[in-house]
C-alpha positions as CSV (number, residue, x, y, z in Angstrom):
1,X,0.0,0.1,-0.1
2,X,3.1,2.3,0.6
3,X,4.2,2.0,-2.9
4,X,0.7,3.4,-4.5
5,X,0.9,6.9,-5.3
6,X,-1.3,9.2,-3.3
7,X,-3.3,10.5,-6.3
8,X,-4.1,6.9,-7.1
9,X,-5.4,6.5,-3.6
10,X,-7.5,9.6,-3.7
11,X,-8.9,8.5,-7.1
12,X,-9.7,5.2,-5.8
13,X,-11.7,6.8,-2.8
14,X,-13.6,9.0,-5.3
15,X,-14.6,5.8,-7.4
16,X,-15.6,4.0,-4.2
17,X,-17.7,6.9,-3.2
18,X,-19.3,7.0,-6.8
19,X,-20.0,3.2,-6.8
20,X,-21.6,3.3,-3.1
21,X,-23.6,6.2,-4.5
22,X,-24.8,3.7,-7.4
23,X,-25.9,1.1,-5.0
24,X,-27.8,3.6,-2.7
25,X,-29.4,5.3,-5.8
26,X,-30.5,1.8,-7.3
27,X,-31.7,0.4,-4.2
28,X,-34.1,3.6,-3.7
29,X,-35.1,3.8,-7.2
30,X,-36.1,0.0,-7.3
31,X,-38.2,0.1,-4.3
32,X,-39.8,3.4,-5.4
33,X,-41.1,2.1,-8.6
34,X,-44.8,1.9,-9.3
35,X,-45.6,-1.9,-9.3
36,X,-48.6,-1.4,-11.7
37,X,-47.0,0.8,-14.2
38,X,-44.0,-1.7,-14.0
39,X,-46.0,-4.6,-14.8
40,X,-47.5,-2.8,-17.6
41,X,-44.3,-1.7,-19.2
42,X,-42.9,-5.3,-18.9
43,X,-45.9,-6.5,-20.5
44,X,-45.4,-4.2,-23.6
45,X,-41.9,-5.4,-23.9
46,X,-39.9,-2.8,-22.2
47,X,-36.6,-4.5,-21.5
48,X,-35.5,-2.5,-18.6
49,X,-39.0,-2.9,-17.0
50,X,-38.5,-6.7,-17.4
51,X,-35.2,-6.7,-15.8
52,X,-36.5,-4.6,-13.0
53,X,-39.6,-6.7,-12.4
54,X,-37.3,-9.9,-12.4
55,X,-35.2,-8.4,-9.6
56,X,-38.0,-7.2,-7.5
57,X,-39.5,-10.5,-7.7
58,X,-36.7,-11.7,-5.6
59,X,-36.5,-8.9,-3.2
60,X,-34.3,-10.7,-0.6
61,X,-31.8,-11.4,-3.1
62,X,-32.0,-7.9,-4.7
63,X,-31.5,-6.3,-1.3
64,X,-28.6,-8.8,-0.4
65,X,-26.4,-8.0,-3.5
66,X,-27.2,-4.1,-3.1
67,X,-26.1,-4.1,0.7
68,X,-23.3,-6.6,0.2
69,X,-21.9,-4.1,-2.3
70,X,-22.7,-1.0,-0.6
71,X,-21.3,-2.1,2.7
72,X,-18.0,-3.6,1.1
73,X,-17.4,-0.3,-0.7
74,X,-18.0,1.8,2.3
75,X,-15.8,-0.5,4.6
76,X,-12.9,0.0,1.6
77,X,-13.7,3.6,1.8
78,X,-13.0,3.9,5.4
79,X,-9.8,1.9,5.2
80,X,-8.6,3.9,2.3
81,X,-9.1,7.1,4.1
82,X,-7.3,5.7,7.1
83,X,-4.3,5.2,4.8
84,X,-4.3,8.6,3.2
85,X,-4.6,10.1,6.7
86,X,-1.5,8.4,7.9
87,X,0.3,9.5,4.6
88,X,-0.4,13.2,5.3
89,X,-0.3,13.3,9.1
90,X,1.2,10.0,10.3
91,X,-0.3,7.8,12.9
92,X,-2.0,10.6,14.9
93,X,-5.0,9.7,17.0
94,X,-6.9,13.3,16.4
95,X,-6.1,13.1,12.7
96,X,-7.6,9.7,12.5
97,X,-10.8,10.9,14.3
98,X,-11.0,13.9,11.9
99,X,-10.6,11.6,8.9
100,X,-13.3,9.1,10.3
101,X,-15.8,12.3,10.6
102,X,-14.8,13.4,7.3
103,X,-15.2,10.0,5.5
104,X,-18.6,9.8,7.1
105,X,-19.8,13.2,5.9
106,X,-18.7,12.4,2.3
107,X,-20.5,9.0,2.3
108,X,-23.7,10.5,3.9
109,X,-23.7,13.5,1.4
110,X,-22.3,11.8,-1.9
111,X,-23.2,8.2,-1.4
112,X,-26.3,8.0,0.7
113,X,-28.5,11.0,1.2
114,X,-28.2,12.7,-2.3
115,X,-28.4,9.5,-4.4
116,X,-31.4,8.2,-2.5
117,X,-33.1,11.6,-2.8
118,X,-32.6,11.5,-6.6
119,X,-33.6,7.9,-6.7
120,X,-36.8,8.5,-4.9
121,X,-37.5,11.5,-7.3
122,X,-36.8,9.7,-10.6
123,X,-37.4,5.9,-10.0
124,X,-38.0,4.8,-13.7
125,X,-35.1,7.0,-15.2
126,X,-32.7,5.1,-12.7
127,X,-34.1,1.8,-11.9
128,X,-34.4,0.5,-15.6
129,X,-30.7,1.5,-16.5
130,X,-29.5,0.2,-13.1
131,X,-31.2,-3.2,-13.6
132,X,-28.7,-3.8,-16.5
133,X,-25.8,-3.8,-14.0
134,X,-27.6,-5.4,-11.1
135,X,-28.8,-8.4,-13.0
136,X,-25.2,-9.6,-13.6
137,X,-24.1,-8.7,-10.3
138,X,-26.8,-10.9,-8.6
139,X,-25.7,-13.7,-10.7
140,X,-22.0,-13.1,-9.7
141,X,-22.6,-12.8,-5.9
142,X,-25.5,-15.5,-5.8
143,X,-23.5,-17.8,-3.4
144,X,-22.7,-15.1,-1.1
145,X,-26.1,-13.7,-1.0
146,X,-27.5,-17.1,-0.6
147,X,-25.3,-17.8,2.4
148,X,-26.2,-14.4,4.1
149,X,-29.8,-15.0,3.3
150,X,-29.8,-18.3,5.3
151,X,-29.2,-16.3,8.5
152,X,-31.8,-13.7,7.4
153,X,-34.5,-16.4,6.8
154,X,-33.7,-18.1,10.2
155,X,-34.0,-14.8,12.0
156,X,-37.3,-14.0,10.2
157,X,-38.8,-17.5,11.1
158,X,-37.7,-16.9,14.6
159,X,-39.6,-13.7,14.8
160,X,-42.6,-15.3,12.8
161,X,-42.6,-12.8,10.0
162,X,-43.4,-13.4,6.3
163,X,-42.7,-10.4,4.3
164,X,-43.8,-12.1,1.0
165,X,-47.4,-12.6,2.2
166,X,-48.1,-9.0,3.2
167,X,-46.3,-7.7,-0.1
168,X,-48.9,-10.0,-2.1
169,X,-51.7,-8.4,-0.4
170,X,-54.2,-7.1,-3.1
171,X,-55.4,-3.4,-2.9
172,X,-58.8,-3.1,-1.2
173,X,-61.6,-1.1,-2.1
174,X,-60.7,2.2,-0.2
175,X,-57.2,1.9,-1.4
176,X,-58.5,1.6,-5.1
177,X,-60.7,4.6,-4.4
178,X,-57.8,6.5,-3.3
179,X,-55.9,5.4,-6.3
180,X,-58.6,6.5,-8.6
181,X,-58.7,10.0,-7.0
182,X,-54.9,10.5,-7.0
183,X,-54.7,9.4,-10.8
184,X,-57.6,11.7,-11.8
185,X,-55.3,13.8,-14.1
186,X,-54.7,10.8,-16.3
187,X,-58.3,10.4,-17.4
188,X,-61.3,12.8,-17.8
189,X,-63.1,13.9,-14.7
190,X,-66.4,12.0,-16.1
191,X,-64.6,8.9,-16.2
192,X,-63.2,9.3,-12.7
193,X,-66.6,9.9,-11.6
194,X,-68.1,6.7,-13.2
195,X,-65.2,4.6,-11.5
196,X,-65.8,6.1,-8.0
197,X,-69.5,5.4,-8.4
198,X,-68.8,1.8,-9.1
199,X,-67.2,1.5,-5.6
200,X,-70.4,3.0,-4.2
201,X,-72.5,0.3,-5.5
202,X,-71.2,-2.0,-2.6
203,X,-72.3,0.4,-0.1
204,X,-75.6,1.7,-1.4
205,X,-78.9,-0.3,-1.1
206,X,-81.9,-0.5,-3.3
207,X,-83.8,1.5,-0.6
208,X,-81.6,4.5,-1.4
209,X,-82.6,4.8,-5.2
210,X,-86.1,3.2,-5.3
211,X,-89.5,5.0,-6.2
212,X,-91.4,5.1,-3.0
213,X,-94.7,3.2,-3.0
214,X,-96.9,6.2,-3.0
215,X,-95.1,7.4,-6.2
216,X,-95.4,4.3,-8.2
217,X,-97.5,4.6,-11.4
218,X,-99.4,1.3,-11.7
219,X,-102.4,0.0,-13.4
220,X,-105.6,-1.1,-11.3
221,X,-107.1,-4.2,-13.1
222,X,-110.5,-3.2,-11.5
223,X,-110.5,0.3,-13.1
224,X,-112.7,1.2,-16.1
225,X,-111.5,0.5,-19.6
226,X,-111.5,4.1,-20.5
227,X,-109.2,4.7,-17.4
228,X,-106.8,1.9,-18.3
229,X,-106.8,3.2,-21.9
230,X,-105.9,6.8,-20.7
231,X,-103.2,5.4,-18.2
232,X,-101.6,3.5,-21.0
233,X,-101.6,5.9,-23.6
234,X,-100.1,8.7,-21.2
235,X,-97.6,6.1,-19.7
236,X,-93.9,7.5,-19.6
237,X,-92.4,4.0,-18.8
238,X,-91.8,0.8,-20.5
239,X,-93.5,-1.5,-17.9
240,X,-96.0,-0.9,-15.3
241,X,-97.1,-2.9,-12.3
242,X,-100.8,-4.0,-12.2
243,X,-102.7,-4.4,-9.0
244,X,-106.2,-5.2,-7.8
245,X,-107.9,-2.2,-5.6
246,X,-104.6,-1.8,-3.3
247,X,-101.0,-1.0,-4.8
248,X,-99.8,-3.4,-2.1
249,X,-101.6,-6.3,-3.9
250,X,-99.3,-6.5,-7.1
251,X,-100.5,-9.0,-9.5
252,X,-98.1,-8.7,-12.2
253,X,-96.1,-6.4,-14.6
254,X,-97.4,-5.4,-18.0
255,X,-95.2,-4.4,-20.8
256,X,-96.6,-1.0,-22.5
257,X,-95.9,-2.2,-26.0
258,X,-97.8,-5.3,-25.6
259,X,-100.7,-3.2,-24.0
260,X,-100.6,-0.9,-27.0
261,X,-100.9,-3.9,-29.4
262,X,-103.8,-5.1,-27.3
263,X,-105.6,-1.8,-27.6
264,X,-105.3,-2.1,-31.4
265,X,-107.3,-5.3,-31.6
266,X,-109.8,-5.4,-28.7
267,X,-110.9,-3.4,-25.8
268,X,-108.5,-3.1,-22.7
269,X,-109.9,-4.4,-19.6
270,X,-108.6,-6.0,-16.3
271,X,-109.0,-9.4,-17.7
272,X,-107.3,-8.7,-21.0
273,X,-104.3,-7.2,-19.3
274,X,-104.1,-10.3,-17.2
275,X,-103.4,-12.3,-20.3
276,X,-100.4,-10.4,-21.2
277,X,-98.9,-9.6,-17.7
278,X,-95.7,-11.1,-16.6
279,X,-95.0,-12.4,-13.1
280,X,-93.9,-9.7,-10.6
281,X,-90.1,-9.8,-9.5
282,X,-89.6,-9.1,-5.9
283,X,-86.4,-7.6,-4.3
284,X,-85.6,-7.7,-0.5
285,X,-84.9,-4.5,1.2
286,X,-81.5,-3.7,2.0
287,X,-80.2,-5.4,-1.1
288,X,-76.9,-3.7,-2.2
289,X,-76.9,-2.2,-5.8
290,X,-74.0,-4.4,-7.0
291,X,-75.8,-7.4,-5.8
292,X,-79.0,-6.5,-7.6
293,X,-77.2,-5.5,-10.7
294,X,-76.1,-8.9,-10.9
295,X,-79.5,-10.4,-10.0
296,X,-81.2,-8.2,-12.8
297,X,-78.7,-9.7,-15.2
298,X,-79.2,-13.3,-14.0
299,X,-82.9,-13.1,-14.1
300,X,-83.1,-11.1,-17.2
301,X,-85.2,-8.5,-15.4
302,X,-85.3,-4.7,-15.6
303,X,-87.6,-3.9,-12.8
304,X,-88.1,-5.2,-9.4
305,X,-90.6,-4.5,-6.4
306,X,-88.8,-3.8,-3.0
307,X,-90.5,-5.5,-0.2
308,X,-89.5,-5.6,3.4
309,X,-89.1,-8.6,5.8
310,X,-93.0,-8.9,6.2
311,X,-93.8,-8.8,2.4
312,X,-94.9,-5.1,2.4
313,X,-94.5,-3.3,-0.6
314,X,-91.8,-0.3,0.0
315,X,-91.1,0.9,-3.5
316,X,-89.7,0.0,-7.0
317,X,-86.2,-0.1,-8.4
318,X,-85.2,-0.4,-12.1
319,X,-82.2,-1.3,-13.9
320,X,-82.1,2.4,-15.0
321,X,-82.0,3.5,-11.5
322,X,-78.8,1.5,-11.0
323,X,-77.3,2.7,-14.1
324,X,-77.8,6.5,-13.2
325,X,-75.9,5.7,-9.9
326,X,-72.9,4.9,-12.0
327,X,-72.9,7.2,-15.0
328,X,-75.3,9.9,-13.7
329,X,-78.7,11.1,-14.8
330,X,-79.5,10.6,-18.5
331,X,-82.3,12.2,-20.4
332,X,-85.2,10.2,-22.0
333,X,-88.2,11.5,-24.0
334,X,-91.0,12.3,-21.8
335,X,-94.3,14.2,-22.4
336,X,-94.2,15.4,-18.9
337,X,-91.5,18.3,-18.2
338,X,-88.9,17.6,-15.8
339,X,-89.7,18.7,-12.2
340,X,-86.2,19.6,-10.8
341,X,-86.1,21.8,-7.8
342,X,-86.0,25.5,-9.1
343,X,-83.9,28.3,-7.1
344,X,-86.2,31.0,-5.9
345,X,-85.0,34.7,-6.3
346,X,-84.0,34.8,-2.8
347,X,-81.6,31.7,-3.2
348,X,-83.9,29.2,-1.6
349,X,-85.1,26.0,-3.2
350,X,-88.7,24.4,-2.6
351,X,-88.6,20.7,-2.8
352,X,-91.1,17.9,-2.1
353,X,-90.8,16.1,1.2
354,X,-90.8,12.8,-0.6
355,X,-87.6,13.9,-2.4
356,X,-84.8,11.4,-1.8
357,X,-81.9,12.6,0.2
358,X,-79.1,11.1,-2.2
359,X,-80.7,13.2,-5.2
360,X,-80.8,16.3,-3.1
361,X,-77.3,15.9,-2.1
362,X,-76.2,14.9,-5.6
363,X,-78.4,17.9,-7.3
364,X,-78.0,20.7,-5.0
365,X,-74.5,20.0,-3.5
366,X,-76.1,19.4,0.0
367,X,-74.6,17.3,2.7
368,X,-77.6,15.7,4.4
369,X,-76.9,12.6,6.3
370,X,-77.8,9.4,4.5
371,X,-77.4,6.7,7.2
372,X,-81.0,7.0,8.4
373,X,-84.0,7.9,6.6
374,X,-84.3,8.0,2.7
375,X,-86.4,11.0,2.1
376,X,-86.3,14.5,3.4
377,X,-89.7,13.9,5.1
378,X,-88.5,11.0,6.9
379,X,-85.3,12.8,8.0
380,X,-87.4,15.8,9.3
381,X,-89.7,13.5,11.3
382,X,-86.8,11.7,12.9
383,X,-85.1,14.9,13.7
384,X,-88.2,16.4,15.2
385,X,-90.0,13.4,16.6
386,X,-93.3,14.9,15.7
387,X,-95.3,16.2,12.8
388,X,-94.2,19.8,12.4
389,X,-96.6,22.9,11.7
390,X,-96.1,24.7,8.3
391,X,-93.6,27.5,9.2
392,X,-91.5,25.6,11.3
393,X,-87.5,26.2,10.9
394,X,-84.9,23.9,11.5
395,X,-81.4,23.0,10.7
396,X,-80.0,19.7,9.9
397,X,-76.3,19.0,9.4
398,X,-75.9,22.8,9.2
399,X,-78.6,23.1,6.6
400,X,-81.3,25.5,7.3
401,X,-84.9,24.2,6.4
402,X,-88.5,25.6,6.5
403,X,-91.6,23.5,6.5
404,X,-94.0,25.0,4.0
405,X,-96.8,22.4,3.9
406,X,-97.8,19.2,5.8
407,X,-100.4,16.8,4.8
408,X,-101.8,13.4,6.0
409,X,-99.1,13.4,8.7
410,X,-96.3,14.0,6.4
411,X,-94.3,16.8,5.1
412,X,-95.2,17.8,1.6
413,X,-92.9,20.6,0.8
414,X,-89.7,22.2,2.3
415,X,-87.9,25.3,1.5
416,X,-84.2,24.9,1.5
417,X,-82.5,28.0,2.7
418,X,-78.9,29.0,1.8
419,X,-76.4,28.4,4.5
420,X,-75.3,31.4,6.3
421,X,-71.5,31.9,5.9
422,X,-69.5,31.7,9.3
423,X,-68.8,34.9,10.8
């Protein structure tokens, strides 16, 4: 070592620091790679991505060769600094202490912190080229890495740790939701909204989107032929439930196209409609929308009648209702103008008490609670625990409301007042 020129020792030290920096930057960039993008690039034939994916598939071996090289180089750098210090200052303890602090500083700055920051900031730019060097190094040091990993695996077994099982855990719904939210700039806002709505199908029940019982449009088989004809001609739907005397006694479902064909050949009556109606399809209350979507597909149905545990009719849900939860509302030809709530000159909005809370939140940007009643009427009655008088004002979840009309033990219309900005 005494015969080696000092300039060569210094040059070797610089090379050692650079090589140590390479191992640090390679380790950080490999660990910082987006695994899903890596799989995509490897699938489309990116060679650097393929090599990186192969290395990451054996994380223990990859870390073994990186840390082996890094520690060997750092130890060699420390020894080399000792030799250089002795050349300059002789075997002085204070000089050796200063040299130790100096080499530690250089290793931290040039071989550890700076490379790792760069590697974390630009993982793909660094990891893919670095994989070309790490792959042969892994093959070269396989025996040493295997020997070291024997002790590592034994220690992990003693601690009852299985890193591979945790790494293979798939993403959950909430993690996927966060992924979609953070990747919103990669696709249009509408597409992002559709993906987020798909996740909500596993949390929303048919009760949240169904048409309440008292709003169901249906045919009474005991009605007069003139009334049945009028209802069929003015119907805005493809299918209608039919009943006898009471809506709760649903007898079946009639396709309006078949009813119109029937009208062309004979007089419409309860008996003639009974010959073309199909069996009703009932849906248990509380069924999740995603489950009901599969049920509609399996049974080839487009409409279901929601019933509670006692068999009482609660409402009606259609395939279109579920699709609207995914893609949003879509317009369809209708002879009746849309009855969306209109904003008043003073900024308030008058809505029906039977309006669904989910629709109000979505259309008006409100934040009314959805974990209890499904309609505005139900929410108000639950909050007040009594039938309110017209003119009663209240505030629910910070939203000011005013009761305009009550009828038949229910709130018929409500004025939604603008929120008062905080002082």
